[in-house]
N, C-alpha and C positions, 0 to 999 in steps of 0.2 A: 210653316215656319217654328224654326227652332230655337226656343229660349232654354240659359241655363239663366238658375238664379244665385247667388251667393247670399246666400242666409245670413253669415257670418258678416260677409266685407262692408258691414255699416253703412252704405248704401239703400235708403228706401228700392222697396223691392218697383215701385211704380214705377224711381225712376232709371234701374233697369231692363227695367218692359221700355221702358221709354228709350232707351241709347241704345238697344237693340230692335229696335224695330226701325229706328232710324237712321244706325248702319245697315241694315239689311233692304230699306227704303236709295237709299242712296248711294248702294253698289247696288243697285239694280239686279237683286236675290225677287224683293219680292217688283213685282212691275206693276207697271202706270193701270188701274185699274182692276187689279188682283183682287179678290174679297182677305179680308182677313178673318180668324177664326172670331165665333161671337165673346163675349164676356165670359159665358159660365164656362164655354167650350174650352179656352183656353188654362181661364181658373184653374181649371181639374186639369187638365195635361199640366202644368205646372204648379199644383196645390199649392194657390193663394187663393184668400179672399177673393167674391167676387170683384171687393168695390175699390181693391187694388189695380186693376186690371182694366177698370171702369175708368174710374180714374188715369191713368196711363192714357186711354184710347182718346179721353174726352180731352186730352191736354196738346194732345198730336192733332184731332181735329182742328183746337184756339190754332197749331203753330202752321196747318193747312196743308201741312202731311196726310191727311185721312178725308177723308169725305163721307159721309154719313148720308145712305138714301134710304129713306122713311119706310119700312114693311122691310125693307130688303139685309140692311148690314152696313156694314165698314171696309172701305176701297181704298187702295191707295189713291190719292187724289194725282193727278198732271199735274206737275210743277215747269215751266221753265227753267232753259237754266239760268236762266240768274239766277234762278233762288234756290237752283239746286248747284248752284258754284256758290254763291253765299253761306247755307244751310253744312258744307262738304268742309269749307274754312271755319266753317264757328265750330265745330266739330274735331276740325285738326288742333285750331285753336285752343279749346277748352284738355285735349290729349300733351300739345307741348307746351302749356302752362305746367304740367304736373311734372309732365318728366323736367324743364327748366330749374323746376321748382328741390325737384332730386337734387340734380347738381350741383345745385350754388347750398345745398346741404349738403354736401360730401366735399365740399370745397373745389369743384371739378372748374377749370378755366373755363371762357366762352371758347375760347379756342382748340380745344381739349372736344370740346360740344362737338363743334363743327366738324371739326377730323371725323367724329366717331357718326355722325349724321352724313358727311359724302363719301367713306366706307356704306352706310348702309344702303344708304339710294344707289350706291355700285352696282352692290351682291344684288340687293332687287332691281332690280332693270336691267342687268345680263341675263338674273332666273328667267324672266318675261321671256324677253329673248329665244334668248332655251328654248322655253316650251313652246312662244310662234315658231319655231323650227322645226317641231315633232313631225 
């Protein structure tokens, strides 16, 4: 599991850890049943206090993304399709919320945002199609 922490972002480190693990689970980079690094291992790896990792893991467990197996460790929980879709939609909404707020601050019209979004969608979907044909 690869995590990158930005100590200057203003976002608490435990939230950065949570967001990155959540994304990796929803993107399938961390598979159902996969064991996560122990609190101490991950804390040492990214050079943060173990309590920070413990807090992130606990909150992800409460969300239902992780499950604790006593004496063994933490594992990626099995998510049904509805849970996975809901989590993806919530994560995307958070990202879009920041983007829309930025567009409003920059006085970019809703129509211009829609056009930009369409262009970006076209770019990424055509790139995916090219990758699938190679």
